[in-house]
RODO-2510 file (C-alpha; in nm, 4 decimals, decimal comma):
residues 79
     n   res          X          Y          Z
     1     m    -0,0335    -0,0072     0,0127
     2     t     0,1397     0,3872    -0,0565
     3     g     0,0888     0,5735     0,1864
     4     a     0,1870     0,8761    -0,0049
     5     a     0,3057     0,9224    -0,4044
     6     g     0,5922     0,6972    -0,4395
     7     r     0,6035     0,5532    -0,0671
     8     v     0,5288     0,1779    -0,0344
     9     l     0,3665     0,0615     0,3577
    10     n     0,4594    -0,3264     0,4376
    11     i     0,0955    -0,4464     0,6477
    12     a     0,1954    -0,6631     0,8622
    13     s    -0,0150    -0,7018     1,0957
    14     v    -0,3427    -0,6282     1,2588
    15     e    -0,2073    -0,3738     1,4299
    16     e    -0,0436    -0,2032     1,1679
    17     a    -0,3664    -0,2009     0,9180
    18     t    -0,5299    -0,0595     1,2574
    19     e    -0,2805     0,1736     1,2723
    20     c    -0,2889     0,2859     0,8869
    21     l    -0,7143     0,2867     0,9276
    22     l    -0,6715     0,5026     1,2033
    23     q    -0,3356     0,7409     1,1315
    24     l    -0,2622     0,7209     0,7407
    25     w    -0,6406     0,6732     0,5586
    26     p    -0,7123     0,9306     0,2782
    27     p    -0,9702     1,1161     0,4953
    28     a    -1,1699     1,1539     0,1575
    29     e    -1,1663     0,7237     0,0831
    30     k    -1,3494     0,6783     0,4654
    31     g    -1,6135     0,4812     0,2959
    32     r    -1,8624     0,1644     0,4325
    33     k    -1,5956    -0,0644     0,4075
    34     y    -1,3300     0,1173     0,5307
    35     r    -1,5794     0,1695     0,8566
    36     a    -1,6115    -0,2036     0,8892
    37     a    -1,2631    -0,2482     0,8405
    38     r    -1,1861    -0,0121     1,0777
    39     q    -1,4305    -0,2282     1,3220
    40     v    -1,3018    -0,5017     1,2564
    41     c    -0,9248    -0,4889     1,3072
    42     l    -1,0205    -0,2935     1,6412
    43     d    -1,2307    -0,6061     1,7423
    44     a    -0,9161    -0,8720     1,6081
    45     l    -0,7080    -0,6183     1,8696
    46     e    -0,9658    -0,6904     2,1454
    47     g    -1,0185    -1,0921     2,0960
    48     k    -1,3517    -1,0280     1,9207
    49     e    -1,2554    -1,1375     1,5459
    50     t    -0,9716    -1,3004     1,3731
    51     a    -0,6680    -1,1737     1,1942
    52     k    -0,7760    -1,3736     0,9102
    53     h    -1,1121    -1,1453     0,8524
    54     a    -0,9603    -0,8356     0,9478
    55     r    -0,6946    -0,8652     0,7021
    56     s    -0,9809    -0,9816     0,4245
    57     a    -1,2033    -0,6207     0,5315
    58     f    -0,8195    -0,4118     0,4994
    59     i    -0,8228    -0,5569     0,1701
    60     a    -1,1708    -0,4864     0,0665
    61     a    -1,1462    -0,1294     0,2279
    62     a    -0,8223    -0,0266     0,0647
    63     k    -1,0069    -0,1638    -0,3236
    64     e    -1,3221     0,0700    -0,2310
    65     a    -1,0677     0,3072    -0,1769
    66     d    -0,8850     0,2403    -0,5088
    67     i    -0,5432     0,2100    -0,2854
    68     y    -0,3234    -0,0889    -0,4343
    69     i    -0,2989    -0,3983    -0,2530
    70     r     0,0358    -0,5911    -0,3392
    71     e    -0,0380    -0,9280    -0,1663
    72     r     0,2239    -1,1722    -0,1328
    73     t     0,1719    -1,4906    -0,2909
    74     p     0,2790    -1,8752    -0,0614
    75     s     0,6125    -1,9402    -0,0920
    76     l     0,7102    -2,2896    -0,2856
    77     a     0,9430    -2,3724    -0,0302
    78     n     0,6855    -2,3076     0,2569
    79     p     0,4195    -2,5989     0,1396
***
């Protein structure tokens, strides 16, 4: 995800996803999926949601906001 033009952020945890949503998300792009992702991530931090659900919600919010997400592909060395 790019924070500013040319800046790439590596989001590797629920904590980092939550921080990105709360502190770095473009104000004009805080739509329905953003609000859902924010809540799911906050719930995941409290153990009420899974990290997998938080990840999916974060990706959906990024797509809604037209923020480029490059997902890691699983390594063939780690089946």
